[in-house]
N, C-alpha and C positions, 0 to 999 in steps of 0.2 A: 301356670306354676306346675312343676312336676309333682307327681303324687308323693314321692319320698320327701321332697322339700316341704310340702303342705303338712305331712305327718310330723316332721321335725318341728315346724312352727307351732302346731297344736301341742306337742309335747312340751315345748319351751313355755308356752302360755300356762299350761297346767302346773308345771314346776314353779313358775313365778307366783301363781295364785296360791299354791301350797306354802310358799315362802312367806307371802303376805299374811296368811292365816297363822303361820307359826309365830310371827311377831306378836299377834294378839294373844296366842296361847302363852307365850313367854311372860308377857306383862300380867295377864290375869292369874297365872299360877305363881307369879312372883319368882320365876326361875330366870333371873336376869342373865345368867351365863348362857342360856339358850339363844340369846341374841347374837352370840358369836357364830351361830349357824344361819343367821339371817343377814347380817351385815359383813362387809369386808372389814378386816382389822383396822384400816385407816379411814373408815367411812366418816363422812361429814353428815351430821344430823342437826336440823334446825327446828326447834319447837317454840321459837320466839313469838309466833302469832297467837299462841295460847298462854303467853306469859312465862314461858320456860326459857331454857338456855339453847345455845347452839355450840357445837364443838365436835370433837372427834369421839369415836365410839367409847373408849374407856371412861372418859369424863361423863358422857351422856348416860352410860349404864349406872354409874354411881349416883348421878342426879335422879334418874328414874326411881331407883330404890328409895331414896329419901322422899321424893315428891309423892309417889304412889303409896308409900308406907303410911301416909296420913289418912288414907281411906280404908275402912274395914273391908270394902268390896269394890272391885272394878270389873267392868266388862268392856271389851273392845270388839267391835264388829267391823268387817270390811266388806264392801260390795261394789257393784257397778264398775268392774275392772276394765280399764282401757289400757291395753298392753301392746306395745309396738316393739317387735323383735327385729334387730338388724345385725345378723351374724352373731357375734359373741357379746353384743351390747343390747340393752333394751331400755325403754322408758315405760313407766307405768304411772297411771293416775287412778286412784280408787277413792271411793267415799268411805268415811269412817263415821261410826255412831258409837258413843262412849257414855253409857250411864255409870254414875259413880255414887256410892253411898258415903255420906259424911258421918262423922261421929254424931250420935244423938244429942240434940239440944235438950237442956233440962226442961222437964215438964212436957215434953213431946211424947206422944204415944208410939209413933213409928219412926223409921229412919228418915233422915233428911236426904234428899236426892238432888243431884245436879246432872244435867245431860249436856254433852258436847257433840258437835258435828262439824264435818268439813272434809278435806281431801288430803291424802298423802300423795305427794309428787316425788317419784323415785327415779333414779338412774341406777341401772344394774349392769353387772358384768358376769359372764360365764367363767367359772373357775374350775379347777380339777375336782373340787368338792361340790360343784353345782352352782346355781345362780346365787349371787350375793348383791345386796344393795350397797352402792358406793356413795350415794347421796340421797338423803331424804329431807324434803322441806314440807313440814306440816302447814296446811292452810286452814286454820280454824275459821269457820264462817258463822257459827251460831252457838249459843249457850242458852239453856233453859234452867231456871233455878238460880239460887244465889249461894255464893260461898259465905259462910258465917263471918260476921265482923271480926277483924283481927286475924283471919285465916290468911296465911302467906304461903306461896309456893317458894320453896328454897331455891337459891341460886348457886 
């Protein structure tokens, strides 16, 4: 591989990692419009493995605001990036770890916590504004803790 091509691939990988981190920052800061700089406008997002919805970005943004609004605190971490760049297209798979604070149960001293883990499987495209996710399929693989009785994730 030519050196300039290698440097370009490294640059693409770093830009994609930054994009995946920006997704976490958008959710954790509850700045859902920041997702417009992460996803393509017509991106398809599938959260059904975690009991969520699947659909196009505008619908998913509105759902995320309702669903995550039930938690006083959320944190999203991504790691173990597996990124394959092919010209102006890319595929990415990374692990996520997501601790979330639930509203305090009566009589409890500290917060209730629930932890989620799994993978984000993404397809990306290079645009004039940078890399954007065109498809995300969340693959939830584990959960630790319990959601309180009667707790529902909105649809």
